[in-house]
DRENRO-111693 format. One record per residue (C-alpha): x, y negated, z negated; residue number from 1. Coordinates in nm, 3 decimals. Example, Ala and Ser with C-alpha at 12.3 -4.5 7.8 and 13.67 -1.06 7.14 Angstrom:
<vexdos>
[vexdo [1.230,0.450,-0.780],1]
[vexdo [1.367,0.106,-0.714],2]
</vexdos>
This chain:
<vexdos>
[vexdo [0.005,-0.006,0.006],1]
[vexdo [0.149,-0.329,0.103],2]
[vexdo [0.122,-0.577,-0.169],3]
[vexdo [0.347,-0.862,-0.079],4]
[vexdo [0.246,-1.164,0.131],5]
[vexdo [0.488,-1.422,0.241],6]
[vexdo [0.390,-1.762,0.340],7]
[vexdo [0.530,-1.888,0.682],8]
[vexdo [0.756,-2.135,0.513],9]
[vexdo [0.914,-1.862,0.292],10]
[vexdo [0.920,-1.617,0.560],11]
[vexdo [1.119,-1.837,0.772],12]
[vexdo [1.345,-1.944,0.480],13]
[vexdo [1.433,-1.553,0.410],14]
[vexdo [1.504,-1.490,0.785],15]
[vexdo [1.723,-1.806,0.799],16]
[vexdo [1.882,-1.739,0.451],17]
[vexdo [1.777,-2.075,0.331],18]
[vexdo [1.789,-2.133,-0.055],19]
[vexdo [1.464,-2.064,-0.233],20]
[vexdo [1.308,-2.146,-0.562],21]
[vexdo [1.039,-1.966,-0.703],22]
[vexdo [0.765,-2.126,-0.909],23]
[vexdo [0.511,-1.961,-1.143],24]
[vexdo [0.128,-2.031,-1.142],25]
[vexdo [-0.010,-1.991,-1.495],26]
[vexdo [0.019,-2.372,-1.520],27]
[vexdo [-0.207,-2.391,-1.235],28]
[vexdo [-0.462,-2.128,-1.345],29]
[vexdo [-0.454,-2.162,-1.715],30]
[vexdo [-0.247,-2.463,-1.802],31]
[vexdo [-0.427,-2.785,-1.633],32]
[vexdo [-0.766,-2.863,-1.511],33]
[vexdo [-0.840,-2.924,-1.135],34]
[vexdo [-0.735,-3.160,-0.970],35]
[vexdo [-0.435,-3.214,-1.199],36]
[vexdo [-0.315,-2.856,-1.152],37]
[vexdo [-0.306,-2.878,-0.769],38]
[vexdo [-0.134,-3.217,-0.785],39]
[vexdo [0.142,-3.067,-0.998],40]
[vexdo [0.196,-2.761,-0.786],41]
[vexdo [0.248,-2.983,-0.484],42]
[vexdo [0.472,-3.221,-0.677],43]
[vexdo [0.688,-2.936,-0.793],44]
[vexdo [0.702,-2.791,-0.447],45]
[vexdo [0.789,-3.139,-0.298],46]
[vexdo [1.085,-3.173,-0.574],47]
[vexdo [1.228,-2.848,-0.447],48]
[vexdo [1.198,-2.943,-0.085],49]
[vexdo [1.346,-3.293,-0.142],50]
[vexdo [1.632,-3.101,-0.309],51]
[vexdo [1.715,-2.899,0.001],52]
[vexdo [1.549,-2.556,-0.090],53]
[vexdo [1.229,-2.384,0.002],54]
[vexdo [0.949,-2.356,-0.274],55]
[vexdo [0.812,-2.021,-0.315],56]
[vexdo [0.491,-2.039,-0.554],57]
[vexdo [0.411,-1.703,-0.680],58]
[vexdo [0.044,-1.596,-0.739],59]
[vexdo [-0.181,-1.316,-0.680],60]
[vexdo [-0.464,-1.361,-0.444],61]
[vexdo [-0.734,-1.104,-0.384],62]
[vexdo [-0.503,-0.812,-0.482],63]
[vexdo [-0.204,-0.961,-0.291],64]
[vexdo [0.103,-1.062,-0.427],65]
[vexdo [0.182,-1.399,-0.255],66]
[vexdo [0.529,-1.560,-0.237],67]
[vexdo [0.468,-1.900,-0.121],68]
[vexdo [0.087,-2.011,-0.116],69]
[vexdo [-0.087,-2.144,0.161],70]
[vexdo [-0.317,-2.441,0.122],71]
[vexdo [-0.615,-2.212,0.092],72]
[vexdo [-0.456,-1.972,-0.137],73]
[vexdo [-0.333,-2.258,-0.368],74]
[vexdo [-0.678,-2.396,-0.369],75]
[vexdo [-0.838,-2.074,-0.465],76]
[vexdo [-0.606,-2.037,-0.760],77]
[vexdo [-0.653,-2.419,-0.860],78]
[vexdo [-1.044,-2.401,-0.855],79]
[vexdo [-1.115,-2.040,-0.906],80]
[vexdo [-1.311,-1.884,-1.196],81]
[vexdo [-1.240,-1.565,-1.386],82]
[vexdo [-0.870,-1.577,-1.283],83]
[vexdo [-0.626,-1.352,-1.454],84]
[vexdo [-0.331,-1.436,-1.640],85]
[vexdo [-0.074,-1.200,-1.475],86]
[vexdo [0.229,-1.070,-1.685],87]
[vexdo [0.436,-0.769,-1.646],88]
[vexdo [0.181,-0.524,-1.736],89]
[vexdo [-0.119,-0.664,-1.538],90]
[vexdo [-0.017,-0.614,-1.193],91]
[vexdo [-0.156,-0.274,-1.158],92]
[vexdo [-0.499,-0.364,-1.265],93]
[vexdo [-0.515,-0.686,-1.056],94]
[vexdo [-0.388,-0.515,-0.728],95]
[vexdo [-0.610,-0.201,-0.776],96]
[vexdo [-0.907,-0.417,-0.816],97]
[vexdo [-0.842,-0.688,-0.574],98]
[vexdo [-0.839,-0.969,-0.834],99]
[vexdo [-0.665,-1.301,-0.834],100]
[vexdo [-0.454,-1.481,-1.097],101]
[vexdo [-0.165,-1.691,-1.190],102]
[vexdo [0.184,-1.531,-1.278],103]
[vexdo [0.345,-1.579,-1.615],104]
[vexdo [0.719,-1.610,-1.637],105]
[vexdo [0.745,-1.246,-1.688],106]
[vexdo [0.529,-1.166,-1.396],107]
[vexdo [0.709,-1.397,-1.161],108]
[vexdo [1.036,-1.243,-1.262],109]
[vexdo [0.892,-0.887,-1.188],110]
[vexdo [0.799,-1.013,-0.834],111]
[vexdo [1.136,-1.174,-0.777],112]
[vexdo [1.338,-0.876,-0.859],113]
[vexdo [1.171,-0.686,-0.565],114]
[vexdo [1.152,-1.012,-0.327],115]
[vexdo [1.536,-1.075,-0.369],116]
[vexdo [1.485,-1.441,-0.474],117]
[vexdo [1.743,-1.536,-0.747],118]
[vexdo [1.646,-1.905,-0.858],119]
[vexdo [1.318,-1.965,-1.055],120]
[vexdo [1.195,-2.298,-1.227],121]
[vexdo [0.935,-2.299,-1.505],122]
[vexdo [0.841,-2.522,-1.792],123]
[vexdo [0.940,-2.323,-2.085],124]
[vexdo [0.977,-1.938,-2.158],125]
[vexdo [0.772,-1.744,-2.397],126]
[vexdo [0.939,-1.611,-2.713],127]
[vexdo [0.894,-1.495,-3.070],128]
[vexdo [0.592,-1.645,-3.227],129]
[vexdo [0.634,-1.835,-3.554],130]
[vexdo [0.489,-1.635,-3.864],131]
[vexdo [0.445,-1.324,-3.662],132]
[vexdo [0.807,-1.161,-3.559],133]
[vexdo [0.623,-0.857,-3.416],134]
[vexdo [0.444,-1.108,-3.142],135]
[vexdo [0.703,-1.121,-2.886],136]
[vexdo [0.614,-1.248,-2.528],137]
[vexdo [0.704,-1.017,-2.241],138]
[vexdo [0.906,-1.297,-2.107],139]
[vexdo [1.192,-1.194,-2.336],140]
[vexdo [1.230,-0.829,-2.254],141]
[vexdo [1.176,-0.911,-1.865],142]
[vexdo [1.469,-1.173,-1.888],143]
[vexdo [1.674,-0.865,-2.002],144]
[vexdo [1.572,-0.677,-1.687],145]
[vexdo [1.578,-0.943,-1.409],146]
[vexdo [1.908,-1.082,-1.217],147]
[vexdo [1.778,-1.456,-1.168],148]
[vexdo [1.862,-1.802,-1.282],149]
[vexdo [1.574,-1.937,-1.483],150]
[vexdo [1.552,-2.317,-1.503],151]
[vexdo [1.347,-2.427,-1.796],152]
[vexdo [1.336,-2.666,-2.101],153]
[vexdo [1.397,-2.391,-2.330],154]
[vexdo [1.124,-2.183,-2.507],155]
[vexdo [0.792,-2.344,-2.580],156]
[vexdo [0.807,-2.566,-2.896],157]
[vexdo [0.530,-2.363,-3.066],158]
[vexdo [0.765,-2.061,-3.107],159]
[vexdo [1.022,-1.939,-3.350],160]
[vexdo [1.329,-2.087,-3.174],161]
[vexdo [1.592,-1.919,-3.397],162]
[vexdo [1.443,-1.586,-3.352],163]
[vexdo [1.401,-1.633,-2.998],164]
[vexdo [1.760,-1.720,-2.957],165]
[vexdo [1.855,-1.410,-3.149],166]
[vexdo [1.661,-1.197,-2.921],167]
[vexdo [1.808,-1.345,-2.618],168]
[vexdo [2.141,-1.282,-2.759],169]
[vexdo [2.060,-0.923,-2.816],170]
[vexdo [1.960,-0.857,-2.465],171]
[vexdo [2.253,-1.018,-2.331],172]
[vexdo [2.104,-1.338,-2.160],173]
[vexdo [2.343,-1.615,-2.147],174]
[vexdo [2.174,-1.940,-2.255],175]
[vexdo [2.331,-2.208,-2.038],176]
[vexdo [2.292,-2.583,-2.150],177]
[vexdo [2.265,-2.791,-1.828],178]
[vexdo [2.459,-3.109,-1.925],179]
[vexdo [2.397,-3.035,-2.307],180]
[vexdo [2.541,-2.831,-2.586],181]
[vexdo [2.221,-2.813,-2.779],182]
[vexdo [1.907,-2.589,-2.700],183]
[vexdo [1.628,-2.814,-2.615],184]
[vexdo [1.300,-2.796,-2.789],185]
[vexdo [1.063,-2.828,-2.490],186]
[vexdo [0.913,-3.160,-2.560],187]
[vexdo [1.222,-3.265,-2.741],188]
[vexdo [1.590,-3.304,-2.621],189]
[vexdo [1.730,-3.132,-2.926],190]
[vexdo [1.662,-2.851,-3.157],191]
[vexdo [1.970,-2.824,-3.377],192]
[vexdo [2.067,-2.491,-3.210],193]
[vexdo [2.378,-2.429,-2.979],194]
[vexdo [2.365,-2.290,-2.640],195]
[vexdo [2.614,-2.010,-2.548],196]
[vexdo [2.795,-2.202,-2.269],197]
[vexdo [2.762,-2.544,-2.118],198]
[vexdo [2.750,-2.619,-1.741],199]
[vexdo [2.778,-2.984,-1.613],200]
[vexdo [2.669,-2.916,-1.258],201]
[vexdo [2.469,-2.686,-1.041],202]
[vexdo [2.776,-2.552,-0.881],203]
[vexdo [2.915,-2.448,-1.230],204]
[vexdo [2.573,-2.282,-1.317],205]
[vexdo [2.616,-2.087,-0.980],206]
[vexdo [2.962,-1.967,-1.072],207]
[vexdo [2.853,-1.870,-1.433],208]
[vexdo [2.560,-1.657,-1.268],209]
[vexdo [2.801,-1.499,-1.024],210]
[vexdo [3.052,-1.397,-1.288],211]
[vexdo [2.774,-1.252,-1.496],212]
[vexdo [2.637,-1.034,-1.234],213]
[vexdo [2.981,-0.951,-1.096],214]
[vexdo [3.055,-0.792,-1.445],215]
[vexdo [2.744,-0.554,-1.373],216]
[vexdo [2.523,-0.726,-1.617],217]
[vexdo [2.186,-0.722,-1.440],218]
[vexdo [2.010,-0.984,-1.675],219]
[vexdo [1.886,-1.328,-1.632],220]
[vexdo [2.070,-1.647,-1.673],221]
[vexdo [1.866,-1.885,-1.884],222]
[vexdo [1.950,-2.248,-1.781],223]
[vexdo [1.805,-2.506,-2.032],224]
[vexdo [1.749,-2.862,-1.934],225]
[vexdo [1.653,-3.129,-2.177],226]
[vexdo [1.342,-3.306,-2.090],227]
[vexdo [1.384,-3.653,-1.914],228]
[vexdo [1.456,-3.890,-2.221],229]
[vexdo [1.204,-4.144,-2.117],230]
[vexdo [0.916,-3.881,-2.182],231]
[vexdo [1.083,-3.671,-2.452],232]
[vexdo [0.914,-3.672,-2.803],233]
[vexdo [1.077,-3.700,-3.137],234]
[vexdo [1.097,-3.339,-3.292],235]
[vexdo [0.962,-3.434,-3.622],236]
[vexdo [0.641,-3.546,-3.455],237]
[vexdo [0.598,-3.229,-3.259],238]
[vexdo [0.659,-2.994,-3.537],239]
[vexdo [0.405,-3.197,-3.742],240]
[vexdo [0.136,-3.124,-3.479],241]
[vexdo [0.244,-2.777,-3.418],242]
[vexdo [0.211,-2.699,-3.796],243]
[vexdo [-0.133,-2.831,-3.789],244]
[vexdo [-0.223,-2.643,-3.465],245]
[vexdo [-0.103,-2.319,-3.586],246]
[vexdo [-0.318,-2.353,-3.909],247]
[vexdo [-0.626,-2.417,-3.712],248]
[vexdo [-0.560,-2.112,-3.478],249]
[vexdo [-0.520,-1.889,-3.788],250]
[vexdo [-0.851,-2.028,-3.939],251]
[vexdo [-1.040,-1.969,-3.592],252]
[vexdo [-0.880,-1.621,-3.571],253]
[vexdo [-0.723,-1.695,-3.221],254]
[vexdo [-0.508,-1.403,-3.106],255]
[vexdo [-0.321,-1.259,-2.804],256]
[vexdo [-0.286,-1.430,-2.487],257]
[vexdo [-0.523,-1.717,-2.609],258]
[vexdo [-0.276,-1.839,-2.870],259]
[vexdo [-0.026,-2.018,-2.646],260]
[vexdo [-0.292,-2.210,-2.431],261]
[vexdo [-0.479,-2.296,-2.755],262]
[vexdo [-0.188,-2.430,-2.935],263]
[vexdo [-0.029,-2.619,-2.632],264]
[vexdo [-0.391,-2.771,-2.581],265]
[vexdo [-0.413,-2.864,-2.946],266]
[vexdo [-0.066,-3.018,-2.962],267]
[vexdo [-0.174,-3.231,-2.665],268]
[vexdo [-0.464,-3.362,-2.847],269]
[vexdo [-0.290,-3.433,-3.171],270]
[vexdo [-0.002,-3.629,-2.996],271]
[vexdo [-0.264,-3.815,-2.782],272]
[vexdo [-0.145,-3.667,-2.470],273]
[vexdo [0.219,-3.752,-2.517],274]
[vexdo [0.295,-3.365,-2.503],275]
[vexdo [0.123,-3.329,-2.186],276]
[vexdo [0.323,-3.620,-2.035],277]
[vexdo [0.633,-3.477,-2.155],278]
[vexdo [0.541,-3.123,-2.006],279]
[vexdo [0.455,-3.259,-1.668],280]
[vexdo [0.787,-3.451,-1.660],281]
[vexdo [0.997,-3.173,-1.770],282]
[vexdo [0.839,-2.951,-1.523],283]
[vexdo [0.908,-3.172,-1.233],284]
[vexdo [1.275,-3.207,-1.348],285]
[vexdo [1.335,-2.843,-1.371],286]
[vexdo [1.218,-2.811,-1.018],287]
[vexdo [1.473,-3.065,-0.920],288]
[vexdo [1.751,-2.896,-1.107],289]
[vexdo [1.658,-2.552,-0.971],290]
[vexdo [1.673,-2.673,-0.620],291]
[vexdo [2.033,-2.810,-0.688],292]
[vexdo [2.127,-2.463,-0.823],293]
[vexdo [1.972,-2.291,-0.513],294]
[vexdo [2.169,-2.495,-0.276],295]
[vexdo [2.478,-2.438,-0.480],296]
[vexdo [2.434,-2.056,-0.518],297]
[vexdo [2.360,-2.030,-0.134],298]
[vexdo [2.041,-1.820,-0.191],299]
</vexdos>
């Protein structure tokens, strides 16, 4: 059964060996309302193109895994109802039942491993949840199985950052600070935790990735980029909002895949949408950086 569908643009890029940057789609299907979601998707793709690479936005439409979304497919994911949030475990059901949905970090990485795409831009990865060390995002083990460069703003600030960093060390994923020595805290530029190695240019990121994979270590390279300073939030203000949101989630008995979207939405409300502004800004910035890395890597 053929489950992969490439857009015309991505097909040409693969044929001509042009640099490609993958983008995920849960921010479209579950992160933002229409039309803000489709605008963000198009803006991120534009950032990648302006940087000299080709965007491959990944999603599942009618049981087909799409690498690069045509306008009609993007519209279906931006405006559709009953869309799935597709992580690594969810592909089989979605494909067998001809369903549609957005791919998470773990879901997108699972696709890239088969498609031969090495560079991926996202907002923040999932990780170990605060107060629930058994609740670990599928993003983490999938990073340990996926030879790709993942450009992000660290892990989502609602998570247990020290535990997440410990997990990344255990599974041998280098945490590369892009022009920083400190692990960013998603909305904030600093967290108080150090990265494992610093890179001051896209070319240096590419060299680190090549050296890592040449050693036979087939894990991801996590490139963490601080959010743009003009939109970043003070860490103390974010932590205060997160603490309140976590308490509310516990009172309302919110669990499983609903926890992260609830917390992100509530933090946005508590910060009067300042966190949302920071989130959109860092997404575009990560797409820009990923394009530079893809060009340097010679994807």
